[in-house]
Structure formats: C-alpha cells, structure tokens
N, C-alpha and C positions, 0 to 999 in steps of 0.2 A: 458229439453233438451240433449241429448246426443253426445258427443264425437264422428268423425268418427273414425270406426276400424282402427288397424293395427297405431292407433298413440300414441308416449309416454304422460303418463298420465303429466298433468301439475296443475292446479290450483281446478280440482274438489274433492269435499269433498266426493263421495263415490266411492268405487272401486270393481268393479264384476270380477273376475274370474272364466272362464268355462272354461269347455273338447276342446269343438271342436267348429267351426265356424259355425254350425247349431245352436247352442246354442246362439252362439255369435246373428249372423245375427236375428231370431225371437227375443231374450231381448233388439235389439236396435228397431227393430219394434213396438216390444209389446211397448216399454216404450216413444219410440215419440209419440205414441198413446194416454200415460197415460196426457201427458203435467204436471209432474213431478216440483217441484216447486225446484227442486235441479238438479245442473249437474251431470252426473253418467260417469263413466269411465268402458270401457265393453271389456276384451281383454280374446282371448283365446288362452291355453298353450299347445296347440297337446294334449292332453291324460290324463288321469291320474297319472302317474309317473311323470309328469310336475306341478304339484299343486305346489312343493316344492319350484322350479325354480322361477316360478311364481311372490310366494311369496318372495319369495328374490329379486327378478327385484323392485320390488314393495318399500322392505324396502331401497335398494341402488340409489332409485329416492329421488332428491331432492325435491321432495314435500312430501314424507314423511317424513325427516328431519326439514323442518319447517313448516311441521304441520298444511299443508294447508289440508290435508289428516283426514278425519274423522271415517269412518267406509269402513272394506274391510271384501269382504264374494265372501267365493268362491262356486260357485252351483256346483255340480256334479249328476250322474248318478248313481239311490241307484242299480243297475247290479242286481246280485242276491243275495244280503244281504246287504239291507237300513243301518243298523246298523253298519256292516262294513267299506260304504262306507264316513258314515257322520264318524267315527273314522282316517280312512286314509288324508279325509277334515283338518278334528282338528289338527291332527298331523303335518302337512304341517305350519299350523299357530301358534301352540304354538311352534314347532322348529325353528321358525322367529321372537319369543318373541312375541306374541300374544297372547290373554287372552278368546280364544272364546267360548260360552257358550257352558254347555254339551248338548244342544237339541238343533235339529234341525228346523231352520223358527225363531231364537233368536238371540238377540246380547250379549256378553260378557263384560266383565268389557273391562275400556278402560287401555294399557297397557303404556309403559311410554312416550310416544309421544303421548298420548290424542288419541289412534284410535283403536274404539271399534272392534270388529270382528265377524264373525259367518257364519253358514254354513247353503248352502238349499241346499234340495236334490230332486231330479226327479227322477219320477210321483210326489212321496208325499215321506215324511218320515219313511212310514210302510210300502211301497207297492215296491215289484220288478218290475223293470225294465228300462226304457231310456229314455229321453227328445221326442224320438217318440212315445211313449205310451202315453202322457202329448196330444201331437197332436192327435194322434187317438182318443183321448176319447173324446175332442172337436169335431170331425168330424162327430163322431157316436151320437152326438146331434142332428146333424141336421134332418129336416125333410125328408129328401130321401133314398132310399132304394141302390143308390152306395156301403155303406160300406157295406151293405148286401152282396154284390157280389165278391165286395172285399174278404172278411171271406169266404167264398165260393172257389175262386177259389183260395187264397192263403194253405188252409187246404189241397184242394186236390193234388199240388203241393207236401205238404211239405211229406203227408205221401207217393207219390211216393219217395220222396227222402229217407225218413228215411228206405222205403221198401228195397235201392235200396244200403242202408248202407253208402247214403250219408246225414244225420242229417244237419242241419244249427244251427249256434248259434243263442241263443235268440238275438241279437244284432242286427245279421244281419236279421231275420223275421221281428223287427219291423221296420227296414229298408226297407224290399220288402215290407211290406204291405203299405207303404206310396208310392213306385212305383210305384202300383198297382192301388193304388188309383190316382195319378195325371196321368195314364194311362188310366183310367175309365173317370174321368174329364175333360180332352182333345184331348182322340182319338189316343195320339201317345204317345211313350214310353218317358219317361225324355232323355233331351239328355243334359242338364248342370244340376249342383247343384241342389239337392230339395230345398235348402234354395231361391234358386237363380226364382223360379217358384213357388212356393206355397205359400210366404208370400206377392206375388205382384198379388195374383188371386184374384179377389171379393167374393167366396165361400171360402176361408178361414175363421176360424170362431171366429174370434177375439173378441166375442162377448160371447162367447158357456162361460156358469158354470164352465166349467173344467179349465180358467184358473182365475178364482176367486180368489183361494189360493197367486200364484206368483204375479197377480195386487197387492195384498192387499198387499204383502211382501213387493214389490217394495214402496207403498205408505208411509211403515214404515219407511224406509233406508233415503228416500229423506225428510220424514217431521220430521225425528231427529238431521238435519241437518238442518234446517230453520232457 
C-alpha cells in the first residue's frame, strides 16, 4: 500500500526520497503491484542537490520524533559516477543524524530515534546511468524490434548533432530514447510527461527481469518493518 504523492509523512514505517517525479511515479506504480505488507511513503525532492533538504524535512516531521518511522532510504541516479552518487546520498543522511550502510542496497544501523537508513542507486550500484536506463533495459527484453528501431534513429540524430557541435548530455539522451520509444509505440510524439504515458500502457514490461533488483529491495524494506 502506498500513500498518494505530495502528502506529508504520517504513520508510514518506510519513507523513500527520490530525485524527480518520474522516479516517484515509477515506484508508486511498482509498489502497488507488489502488494507489500507495509505502507511506504514516496516523495521526490526535485534533484540531487535537494536530498539534504528532503532528509531534513523528514527529521522535522512529527512521525520521525514519535518513532513511527523505521526506515528512510534515498534512491538516486548513478549519473556518470555511481560511487559519487552513493557518497552524495549518504552524506545527506549522515548530515541529518542517520547511519546509512556504506554500500548501496543495504540498510545501516538504527540512529537515536530507531530509524535505519540506506541508499539505492539507479540503474545499479556499479553502472553509470539513470532511472530511464533501467526502463530501457526492461523494454529491450521485450520480444519485438521497436527498441532496435529506436536505437538506430537515436544514433543517427546524435551523430548529426555531435557533428554540428551540439552534443546532448547523457541524461537527455536517455530521456530522448524513451520519448522515441513512446513515439514508436503510440504513433505520435508524447504531449504529456513520460510518466503519465508509459506506466499506464499495457506494453510497459513490469514483469521484466530488469526490475528484479528494485523489487527485491522494496520487499526487503517492507518485510523489515512487519
């Protein structure tokens, strides 16, 4: 069970902080499908730079002081350096009195308020990339050739832009690939945010093995507070 987005933390035993709304919508949809034995609160902070502020907001919430919260996790993108991404998220927790595990995907010791904490990195703790790359990995396991066409079109455009002295940032490449996929699947360009389209389509591969690790992590969090 998941509390609707943009609501304050109340009595949920597990709180998740993510970078953006795309991450939040993905986790809400995924968590609802998993039918976990505990409620999760999922909120986005509008970028890595706001992780510290997001954690501080949790600390200042009555649910933290009254000890109803048991677990706090930051989920962020690896970008071009998963080790640095882990350090940034851990420092946001440590700076607010938490004791996160030194490794991604694990929980550390409880702090003075009995809250354990940790960090999860998209698409993995060892690979560069973003949450969009996790989606792409899942889509590429589908038994069709749509993604192969997307790869061809994307590479052609990127080569053209690079040759014109207009290279695209890696994060934008991943988003662009997802937009191309939606175009290929739906026959028209996305006119709404990707999360308002992809996660409600029957072709989104929720059962793909690409999501096994995040599913196992969410199960671990929920079972830790049963």
